[in-house]
Structures are given as structure tokens and as C-alpha cells.
BALOBA-1460 file (C-alpha; in Angstrom, 3 decimals):
// residues 281
<rec num="1" residu="x" x="-152.453" y="-10.633" z="7.097"/>
<rec num="2" residu="x" x="-149.871" y="-9.964" z="9.840"/>
<rec num="3" residu="x" x="-151.068" y="-6.372" z="10.291"/>
<rec num="4" residu="x" x="-154.638" y="-7.430" z="10.931"/>
<rec num="5" residu="x" x="-157.830" y="-5.878" z="9.571"/>
<rec num="6" residu="x" x="-156.897" y="-2.216" z="9.041"/>
<rec num="7" residu="x" x="-158.086" y="-1.272" z="5.524"/>
<rec num="8" residu="x" x="-159.585" y="2.035" z="6.700"/>
<rec num="9" residu="x" x="-156.189" y="3.257" z="7.918"/>
<rec num="10" residu="x" x="-153.964" y="2.163" z="5.051"/>
<rec num="11" residu="x" x="-153.151" y="3.740" z="1.692"/>
<rec num="12" residu="x" x="-151.248" y="1.228" z="-0.423"/>
<rec num="13" residu="x" x="-148.452" y="2.470" z="-2.668"/>
<rec num="14" residu="x" x="-147.360" y="-0.984" z="-3.907"/>
<rec num="15" residu="x" x="-148.882" y="-4.421" z="-3.271"/>
<rec num="16" residu="x" x="-150.527" y="-7.489" z="-4.843"/>
<rec num="17" residu="x" x="-147.782" y="-7.827" z="-7.464"/>
<rec num="18" residu="x" x="-147.940" y="-11.089" z="-9.414"/>
<rec num="19" residu="x" x="-144.933" y="-12.350" z="-11.404"/>
<rec num="20" residu="x" x="-145.172" y="-14.828" z="-14.274"/>
<rec num="21" residu="x" x="-141.595" y="-16.071" z="-14.407"/>
<rec num="22" residu="x" x="-138.412" y="-14.119" z="-15.091"/>
<rec num="23" residu="x" x="-139.261" y="-13.264" z="-18.699"/>
<rec num="24" residu="x" x="-139.517" y="-9.465" z="-19.034"/>
<rec num="25" residu="x" x="-139.039" y="-9.145" z="-15.262"/>
<rec num="26" residu="x" x="-135.268" y="-9.634" z="-14.913"/>
<rec num="27" residu="x" x="-133.219" y="-6.463" z="-14.539"/>
<rec num="28" residu="x" x="-129.479" y="-7.192" z="-14.297"/>
<rec num="29" residu="x" x="-126.699" y="-4.627" z="-13.774"/>
<rec num="30" residu="x" x="-128.699" y="-1.632" z="-15.006"/>
<rec num="31" residu="x" x="-130.960" y="1.130" z="-13.713"/>
<rec num="32" residu="x" x="-134.423" y="0.164" z="-12.528"/>
<rec num="33" residu="x" x="-137.361" y="0.724" z="-14.872"/>
<rec num="34" residu="x" x="-140.146" y="2.893" z="-13.473"/>
<rec num="35" residu="x" x="-143.629" y="1.713" z="-12.692"/>
<rec num="36" residu="x" x="-143.190" y="-2.060" z="-12.421"/>
<rec num="37" residu="x" x="-141.759" y="-4.612" z="-10.036"/>
<rec num="38" residu="x" x="-138.631" y="-6.415" z="-11.213"/>
<rec num="39" residu="x" x="-136.125" y="-9.046" z="-10.134"/>
<rec num="40" residu="x" x="-132.964" y="-6.961" z="-9.908"/>
<rec num="41" residu="x" x="-129.451" y="-8.410" z="-9.762"/>
<rec num="42" residu="x" x="-126.045" y="-6.771" z="-9.648"/>
<rec num="43" residu="x" x="-122.551" y="-8.255" z="-9.731"/>
<rec num="44" residu="x" x="-123.768" y="-11.842" z="-10.285"/>
<rec num="45" residu="x" x="-123.119" y="-12.369" z="-13.982"/>
<rec num="46" residu="x" x="-125.289" y="-14.777" z="-16.062"/>
<rec num="47" residu="x" x="-127.961" y="-16.547" z="-14.041"/>
<rec num="48" residu="x" x="-128.427" y="-20.320" z="-14.043"/>
<rec num="49" residu="x" x="-131.549" y="-22.412" z="-13.481"/>
<rec num="50" residu="x" x="-133.237" y="-22.465" z="-10.084"/>
<rec num="51" residu="x" x="-135.221" y="-25.082" z="-8.210"/>
<rec num="52" residu="x" x="-136.657" y="-25.545" z="-4.726"/>
<rec num="53" residu="x" x="-135.788" y="-28.716" z="-2.803"/>
<rec num="54" residu="x" x="-137.374" y="-29.409" z="0.601"/>
<rec num="55" residu="x" x="-137.877" y="-25.732" z="1.286"/>
<rec num="56" residu="x" x="-134.302" y="-24.821" z="0.364"/>
<rec num="57" residu="x" x="-133.281" y="-22.612" z="-2.555"/>
<rec num="58" residu="x" x="-130.974" y="-24.708" z="-4.736"/>
<rec num="59" residu="x" x="-129.234" y="-24.021" z="-8.043"/>
<rec num="60" residu="x" x="-129.047" y="-26.533" z="-10.881"/>
<rec num="61" residu="x" x="-125.548" y="-25.271" z="-11.738"/>
<rec num="62" residu="x" x="-122.721" y="-23.328" z="-10.096"/>
<rec num="63" residu="x" x="-124.131" y="-20.019" z="-11.316"/>
<rec num="64" residu="x" x="-126.270" y="-17.668" z="-9.254"/>
<rec num="65" residu="x" x="-129.985" y="-18.087" z="-9.944"/>
<rec num="66" residu="x" x="-133.328" y="-16.341" z="-9.520"/>
<rec num="67" residu="x" x="-137.000" y="-17.214" z="-9.878"/>
<rec num="68" residu="x" x="-140.246" y="-15.221" z="-9.762"/>
<rec num="69" residu="x" x="-143.723" y="-16.728" z="-9.732"/>
<rec num="70" residu="x" x="-146.907" y="-15.301" z="-8.276"/>
<rec num="71" residu="x" x="-146.103" y="-13.247" z="-5.188"/>
<rec num="72" residu="x" x="-142.778" y="-15.001" z="-4.459"/>
<rec num="73" residu="x" x="-139.269" y="-14.033" z="-5.610"/>
<rec num="74" residu="x" x="-136.338" y="-16.400" z="-4.936"/>
<rec num="75" residu="x" x="-132.579" y="-15.930" z="-5.131"/>
<rec num="76" residu="x" x="-129.500" y="-18.113" z="-5.033"/>
<rec num="77" residu="x" x="-126.260" y="-16.095" z="-4.844"/>
<rec num="78" residu="x" x="-122.916" y="-17.800" z="-5.516"/>
<rec num="79" residu="x" x="-119.712" y="-15.771" z="-5.611"/>
<rec num="80" residu="x" x="-117.597" y="-18.514" z="-7.207"/>
<rec num="81" residu="x" x="-118.968" y="-17.910" z="-10.713"/>
<rec num="82" residu="x" x="-119.666" y="-14.173" z="-10.322"/>
<rec num="83" residu="x" x="-117.582" y="-11.410" z="-11.934"/>
<rec num="84" residu="x" x="-114.859" y="-9.911" z="-9.748"/>
<rec num="85" residu="x" x="-115.108" y="-6.227" z="-10.740"/>
<rec num="86" residu="x" x="-117.150" y="-5.484" z="-7.597"/>
<rec num="87" residu="x" x="-117.164" y="-7.249" z="-4.211"/>
<rec num="88" residu="x" x="-120.921" y="-6.728" z="-3.857"/>
<rec num="89" residu="x" x="-123.287" y="-9.451" z="-5.132"/>
<rec num="90" residu="x" x="-126.932" y="-8.359" z="-4.971"/>
<rec num="91" residu="x" x="-130.393" y="-9.818" z="-5.555"/>
<rec num="92" residu="x" x="-133.527" y="-7.731" z="-4.951"/>
<rec num="93" residu="x" x="-137.240" y="-7.633" z="-5.491"/>
<rec num="94" residu="x" x="-137.321" y="-3.974" z="-6.527"/>
<rec num="95" residu="x" x="-139.877" y="-1.348" z="-7.481"/>
<rec num="96" residu="x" x="-139.299" y="2.218" z="-8.704"/>
<rec num="97" residu="x" x="-142.265" y="4.597" z="-8.640"/>
<rec num="98" residu="x" x="-143.250" y="6.282" z="-11.885"/>
<rec num="99" residu="x" x="-145.495" y="8.862" z="-10.232"/>
<rec num="100" residu="x" x="-144.427" y="11.371" z="-7.615"/>
<rec num="101" residu="x" x="-145.027" y="9.926" z="-4.145"/>
<rec num="102" residu="x" x="-144.689" y="12.376" z="-1.240"/>
<rec num="103" residu="x" x="-145.670" y="10.291" z="1.823"/>
<rec num="104" residu="x" x="-145.738" y="13.158" z="4.323"/>
<rec num="105" residu="x" x="-147.030" y="15.984" z="2.091"/>
<rec num="106" residu="x" x="-149.955" y="17.649" z="3.845"/>
<rec num="107" residu="x" x="-150.067" y="14.903" z="6.476"/>
<rec num="108" residu="x" x="-147.120" y="14.955" z="8.841"/>
<rec num="109" residu="x" x="-148.702" y="12.319" z="11.084"/>
<rec num="110" residu="x" x="-148.405" y="9.641" z="8.384"/>
<rec num="111" residu="x" x="-145.952" y="6.761" z="8.677"/>
<rec num="112" residu="x" x="-144.278" y="5.320" z="5.608"/>
<rec num="113" residu="x" x="-144.384" y="1.523" z="5.981"/>
<rec num="114" residu="x" x="-142.981" y="-1.491" z="4.156"/>
<rec num="115" residu="x" x="-143.417" y="-5.169" z="4.995"/>
<rec num="116" residu="x" x="-142.765" y="-8.608" z="3.527"/>
<rec num="117" residu="x" x="-142.271" y="-12.250" z="4.487"/>
<rec num="118" residu="x" x="-139.024" y="-14.138" z="3.939"/>
<rec num="119" residu="x" x="-137.224" y="-17.436" z="4.294"/>
<rec num="120" residu="x" x="-133.431" y="-17.567" z="4.354"/>
<rec num="121" residu="x" x="-132.488" y="-21.254" z="4.469"/>
<rec num="122" residu="x" x="-128.889" y="-21.058" z="3.252"/>
<rec num="123" residu="x" x="-125.842" y="-18.876" z="3.977"/>
<rec num="124" residu="x" x="-122.146" y="-19.775" z="3.822"/>
<rec num="125" residu="x" x="-119.109" y="-17.524" z="4.157"/>
<rec num="126" residu="x" x="-115.394" y="-18.295" z="3.789"/>
<rec num="127" residu="x" x="-112.266" y="-16.234" z="4.223"/>
<rec num="128" residu="x" x="-114.032" y="-13.327" z="5.906"/>
<rec num="129" residu="x" x="-116.844" y="-12.730" z="3.401"/>
<rec num="130" residu="x" x="-120.123" y="-11.334" z="4.762"/>
<rec num="131" residu="x" x="-123.750" y="-12.187" z="3.928"/>
<rec num="132" residu="x" x="-126.694" y="-9.980" z="4.820"/>
<rec num="133" residu="x" x="-130.274" y="-9.213" z="3.750"/>
<rec num="134" residu="x" x="-132.247" y="-6.010" z="4.043"/>
<rec num="135" residu="x" x="-135.061" y="-3.731" z="2.939"/>
<rec num="136" residu="x" x="-133.944" y="-0.407" z="1.433"/>
<rec num="137" residu="x" x="-136.035" y="2.620" z="0.485"/>
<rec num="138" residu="x" x="-134.733" y="5.666" z="-1.399"/>
<rec num="139" residu="x" x="-136.240" y="8.964" z="-0.224"/>
<rec num="140" residu="x" x="-135.176" y="12.112" z="-2.112"/>
<rec num="141" residu="x" x="-135.027" y="15.654" z="-0.762"/>
<rec num="142" residu="x" x="-136.313" y="17.475" z="-3.837"/>
<rec num="143" residu="x" x="-134.899" y="20.787" z="-2.585"/>
<rec num="144" residu="x" x="-131.248" y="19.616" z="-2.666"/>
<rec num="145" residu="x" x="-131.582" y="16.343" z="-4.668"/>
<rec num="146" residu="x" x="-129.916" y="14.455" z="-1.820"/>
<rec num="147" residu="x" x="-131.168" y="10.862" z="-1.506"/>
<rec num="148" residu="x" x="-131.536" y="9.133" z="1.854"/>
<rec num="149" residu="x" x="-131.169" y="5.358" z="1.489"/>
<rec num="150" residu="x" x="-132.943" y="3.889" z="4.514"/>
<rec num="151" residu="x" x="-131.532" y="0.361" z="4.867"/>
<rec num="152" residu="x" x="-133.014" y="-1.992" z="7.488"/>
<rec num="153" residu="x" x="-131.315" y="-5.392" z="7.938"/>
<rec num="154" residu="x" x="-133.299" y="-8.575" z="8.604"/>
<rec num="155" residu="x" x="-130.265" y="-10.915" z="8.540"/>
<rec num="156" residu="x" x="-126.520" y="-10.631" z="9.017"/>
<rec num="157" residu="x" x="-124.042" y="-13.514" z="9.083"/>
<rec num="158" residu="x" x="-121.980" y="-11.617" z="11.686"/>
<rec num="159" residu="x" x="-124.755" y="-12.026" z="14.248"/>
<rec num="160" residu="x" x="-125.626" y="-9.620" z="17.058"/>
<rec num="161" residu="x" x="-122.531" y="-7.463" z="16.548"/>
<rec num="162" residu="x" x="-124.185" y="-5.938" z="13.484"/>
<rec num="163" residu="x" x="-127.140" y="-4.397" z="15.290"/>
<rec num="164" residu="x" x="-125.954" y="-1.019" z="14.032"/>
<rec num="165" residu="x" x="-127.858" y="2.242" z="13.573"/>
<rec num="166" residu="x" x="-126.121" y="5.258" z="12.058"/>
<rec num="167" residu="x" x="-125.525" y="7.388" z="8.976"/>
<rec num="168" residu="x" x="-122.892" y="6.700" z="6.309"/>
<rec num="169" residu="x" x="-121.867" y="9.108" z="3.550"/>
<rec num="170" residu="x" x="-122.025" y="7.388" z="0.145"/>
<rec num="171" residu="x" x="-119.247" y="9.388" z="-1.492"/>
<rec num="172" residu="x" x="-119.623" y="7.854" z="-4.970"/>
<rec num="173" residu="x" x="-123.279" y="8.903" z="-5.233"/>
<rec num="174" residu="x" x="-123.109" y="11.903" z="-2.869"/>
<rec num="175" residu="x" x="-126.038" y="10.443" z="-0.932"/>
<rec num="176" residu="x" x="-126.726" y="9.357" z="2.647"/>
<rec num="177" residu="x" x="-127.229" y="5.767" z="3.849"/>
<rec num="178" residu="x" x="-129.224" y="5.388" z="7.071"/>
<rec num="179" residu="x" x="-128.268" y="1.975" z="8.460"/>
<rec num="180" residu="x" x="-130.680" y="0.183" z="10.779"/>
<rec num="181" residu="x" x="-132.044" y="-3.239" z="11.670"/>
<rec num="182" residu="x" x="-135.401" y="-4.824" z="12.455"/>
<rec num="183" residu="x" x="-135.792" y="-4.216" z="16.166"/>
<rec num="184" residu="x" x="-134.032" y="-0.850" z="16.122"/>
<rec num="185" residu="x" x="-135.835" y="2.428" z="16.767"/>
<rec num="186" residu="x" x="-133.575" y="5.231" z="15.553"/>
<rec num="187" residu="x" x="-134.694" y="5.655" z="11.932"/>
<rec num="188" residu="x" x="-137.402" y="2.965" z="11.631"/>
<rec num="189" residu="x" x="-139.879" y="1.420" z="14.059"/>
<rec num="190" residu="x" x="-140.906" y="-2.266" z="13.829"/>
<rec num="191" residu="x" x="-144.491" y="-2.874" z="12.768"/>
<rec num="192" residu="x" x="-146.654" y="-5.034" z="15.053"/>
<rec num="193" residu="x" x="-145.695" y="-8.735" z="14.850"/>
<rec num="194" residu="x" x="-142.439" y="-8.019" z="13.013"/>
<rec num="195" residu="x" x="-139.478" y="-10.270" z="13.683"/>
<rec num="196" residu="x" x="-136.207" y="-8.706" z="14.717"/>
<rec num="197" residu="x" x="-132.916" y="-9.132" z="12.850"/>
<rec num="198" residu="x" x="-131.787" y="-12.748" z="12.564"/>
<rec num="199" residu="x" x="-128.235" y="-14.056" z="12.948"/>
<rec num="200" residu="x" x="-128.949" y="-17.618" z="11.784"/>
<rec num="201" residu="x" x="-130.690" y="-19.116" z="8.760"/>
<rec num="202" residu="x" x="-134.370" y="-20.156" z="8.870"/>
<rec num="203" residu="x" x="-136.718" y="-22.206" z="6.657"/>
<rec num="204" residu="x" x="-140.202" y="-20.997" z="7.699"/>
<rec num="205" residu="x" x="-141.855" y="-17.810" z="6.444"/>
<rec num="206" residu="x" x="-141.105" y="-14.941" z="8.838"/>
<rec num="207" residu="x" x="-142.708" y="-11.496" z="8.787"/>
<rec num="208" residu="x" x="-140.664" y="-8.277" z="8.734"/>
<rec num="209" residu="x" x="-142.205" y="-4.815" z="8.776"/>
<rec num="210" residu="x" x="-141.012" y="-1.306" z="9.600"/>
<rec num="211" residu="x" x="-142.321" y="2.255" z="9.506"/>
<rec num="212" residu="x" x="-140.717" y="5.687" z="9.198"/>
<rec num="213" residu="x" x="-142.444" y="8.546" z="11.000"/>
<rec num="214" residu="x" x="-142.026" y="12.247" z="10.259"/>
<rec num="215" residu="x" x="-139.904" y="12.786" z="13.413"/>
<rec num="216" residu="x" x="-137.649" y="9.878" z="12.402"/>
<rec num="217" residu="x" x="-137.144" y="11.320" z="8.922"/>
<rec num="218" residu="x" x="-136.339" y="14.755" z="10.354"/>
<rec num="219" residu="x" x="-133.899" y="13.118" z="12.788"/>
<rec num="220" residu="x" x="-132.071" y="11.611" z="9.784"/>
<rec num="221" residu="x" x="-132.047" y="14.965" z="8.010"/>
<rec num="222" residu="x" x="-130.772" y="16.964" z="10.987"/>
<rec num="223" residu="x" x="-128.078" y="14.393" z="11.756"/>
<rec num="224" residu="x" x="-126.937" y="14.304" z="8.104"/>
<rec num="225" residu="x" x="-126.823" y="18.109" z="7.886"/>
<rec num="226" residu="x" x="-124.673" y="18.274" z="11.008"/>
<rec num="227" residu="x" x="-122.320" y="15.385" z="10.239"/>
<rec num="228" residu="x" x="-121.842" y="15.839" z="6.499"/>
<rec num="229" residu="x" x="-122.228" y="19.640" z="6.249"/>
<rec num="230" residu="x" x="-125.377" y="19.360" z="4.137"/>
<rec num="231" residu="x" x="-128.309" y="21.734" z="3.790"/>
<rec num="232" residu="x" x="-131.160" y="19.273" z="3.344"/>
<rec num="233" residu="x" x="-134.648" y="20.646" z="3.745"/>
<rec num="234" residu="x" x="-136.570" y="20.536" z="7.012"/>
<rec num="235" residu="x" x="-139.840" y="20.715" z="5.036"/>
<rec num="236" residu="x" x="-141.436" y="17.255" z="5.026"/>
<rec num="237" residu="x" x="-143.436" y="18.116" z="1.906"/>
<rec num="238" residu="x" x="-140.165" y="18.052" z="-0.073"/>
<rec num="239" residu="x" x="-139.425" y="14.350" z="0.484"/>
<rec num="240" residu="x" x="-140.308" y="11.971" z="-2.352"/>
<rec num="241" residu="x" x="-140.298" y="8.166" z="-2.171"/>
<rec num="242" residu="x" x="-138.471" y="6.804" z="-5.232"/>
<rec num="243" residu="x" x="-137.820" y="3.079" z="-4.884"/>
<rec num="244" residu="x" x="-137.756" y="0.025" z="-2.657"/>
<rec num="245" residu="x" x="-135.609" y="-3.091" z="-2.817"/>
<rec num="246" residu="x" x="-135.662" y="-6.219" z="-0.642"/>
<rec num="247" residu="x" x="-133.258" y="-9.129" z="-0.854"/>
<rec num="248" residu="x" x="-129.882" y="-10.722" z="-0.083"/>
<rec num="249" residu="x" x="-126.413" y="-9.289" z="-0.615"/>
<rec num="250" residu="x" x="-122.869" y="-10.600" z="-0.188"/>
<rec num="251" residu="x" x="-119.593" y="-8.726" z="0.233"/>
<rec num="252" residu="x" x="-116.870" y="-10.968" z="-1.199"/>
<rec num="253" residu="x" x="-113.324" y="-9.668" z="-1.663"/>
<rec num="254" residu="x" x="-110.154" y="-11.296" z="-3.012"/>
<rec num="255" residu="x" x="-109.600" y="-14.743" z="-1.527"/>
<rec num="256" residu="x" x="-113.136" y="-14.941" z="-0.149"/>
<rec num="257" residu="x" x="-116.241" y="-16.872" z="-1.226"/>
<rec num="258" residu="x" x="-119.862" y="-17.145" z="-0.209"/>
<rec num="259" residu="x" x="-123.299" y="-18.419" z="-1.160"/>
<rec num="260" residu="x" x="-126.782" y="-17.463" z="-0.050"/>
<rec num="261" residu="x" x="-130.407" y="-18.496" z="-0.656"/>
<rec num="262" residu="x" x="-133.451" y="-16.345" z="0.126"/>
<rec num="263" residu="x" x="-137.146" y="-16.169" z="-0.776"/>
<rec num="264" residu="x" x="-139.412" y="-13.116" z="-0.407"/>
<rec num="265" residu="x" x="-143.173" y="-12.859" z="-0.708"/>
<rec num="266" residu="x" x="-145.991" y="-10.341" z="-0.216"/>
<rec num="267" residu="x" x="-143.899" y="-7.171" z="-0.516"/>
<rec num="268" residu="x" x="-146.047" y="-4.148" z="0.333"/>
<rec num="269" residu="x" x="-145.456" y="-0.417" z="0.730"/>
<rec num="270" residu="x" x="-148.086" y="1.831" z="2.290"/>
<rec num="271" residu="x" x="-148.792" y="4.794" z="4.530"/>
<rec num="272" residu="x" x="-150.573" y="4.277" z="7.841"/>
<rec num="273" residu="x" x="-152.109" y="6.892" z="10.103"/>
<rec num="274" residu="x" x="-152.268" y="4.863" z="13.284"/>
<rec num="275" residu="x" x="-149.778" y="5.504" z="16.101"/>
<rec num="276" residu="x" x="-148.072" y="2.100" z="16.230"/>
<rec num="277" residu="x" x="-146.130" y="0.610" z="19.088"/>
<rec num="278" residu="x" x="-143.164" y="-1.678" z="18.411"/>
<rec num="279" residu="x" x="-143.591" y="-5.325" z="19.294"/>
<rec num="280" residu="x" x="-141.390" y="-6.877" z="21.968"/>
<rec num="281" residu="x" x="-140.561" y="-10.034" z="20.028"/>
């Protein structure tokens, strides 16, 4: 366990999920079901068969593919056979909570944490397309119904230039996206032993973990209120955790193409009381 022996300080919100293939677990181009982990895809079209060859994620056809077995979810994204109605091609291990989860209610010293391990052995881009992978959590202000999408990148094909932290207004959904990366400190703090954002592919399992403290959440809220003329609540008890998604994504516009392979295992979400220091890796 990368975090070490800390059971007395952790309250798990999601962990130990075991998949038994894609049957009843695939959720394509529709809203997430509540209360169970799923393999979520968007903008990929029909999925083909998947296989693993020498540690690489390989399709058996030109279609995008996915696989889920045990505690591992695998994706192969290929834009060439995907629909063109949206430039975004997404694969995620996703979970939407059925019960109300208020991570900071009555305990403002708590940190909301998420961690996982990943391999990303394949990524190609042509014509200016972009590949990236991230962890995203949706946190709703129940007073105003504004959702903060905290998105932390673990890979970006553009390399170091995409070590970006800042807020973006999602006009279509009238929500806020808080962009960050593993190694950043503005909205999330790396958990001990976490890798930082990668700019090249890798074949070994690498650990990524991040936490959100109460001051970091309030920093997001205050910045969003100021920049986007919002009136989000400053009461931490109002903020509900709704969903998490981890996986690869491609942005492919007209005249562009891309492909991407990624595997994820041991996705966990939990609160931790300990005051954690970021690693220097």
C-alpha cells in the first residue's frame, strides 16, 4: 500500500471494487448510475475487443476498446473510428455516490483524498491533437447548486508546458473546472509517494494520489466567486462529493487523429485526518 499502514486515520468512501468483465459495467454516452463503479466512455462509438500484449494495451480491431477485470480497468482510445460530433474522446473508471457524502461536515481538518495506480504505455497525436489523463472529482455547493470539477492531470502529451493551475468557467453546464496537475499545490496537494505529472508514456505501474484540504476548497470558492461573479457558500458543511472519474481523454478536431492506451488499478477515495506533506519526487 503506497500510503503505508494508516487504517486508524482513514475513512474509505470507495475502494476494493472488483469488476467481472464489461457485462453490466459498461456505461457509454449516458449519465452515470449511482452507487456502483462503471467503465464510462464518451465520444468513442462502439467498442471493439481488447487484449494486452507485452504490457501494452492493444486493440484487436480499429475500434476503441475497454476491459475490466478484478481491480484493473483498461482503455484503448482510437479517434479514427470514433464519431465526429464531439472532439472529446473519453474513457474513465467512474463512480457516482448514491448517499450524501459531505467530506468536511463537522470536521474542517479533514482532507478529501483519491489515489490510484496507472500505466500509460501508448500515446500518439497527429495534426495538433492532444492526449491527456486525469483524475476528476465533482464537488457540489448545495446552497447554490454550483459544481466544482477538480481535475488533476497525471499525463499530458504537450509535456511540461501544461503544468497549469487555474479556474475555467464551464459555460454549457454553468459549473467551475479547477485545473491542476500532480505536483501542483494550488487546489490539491500530492499524497506521500505520489508521482508528478508525466510528459512521456510509461509501462510500469505508477502511483498517483492527491488530497483537497478545507483551505484549498475555500480558495477555489473565493476565487470562483470573484472571477465569475458567483455567490457560492463559504460554509464547508454545504459541500457534497458526487462523483469521481479517472482515465484518458483525447481532444481531436477536424483533420487530426490520435490513439491512447491506459490501465488503472486500485482506485480509492477516502478522508484522512493527518496533516500530510507533499513528496519531493
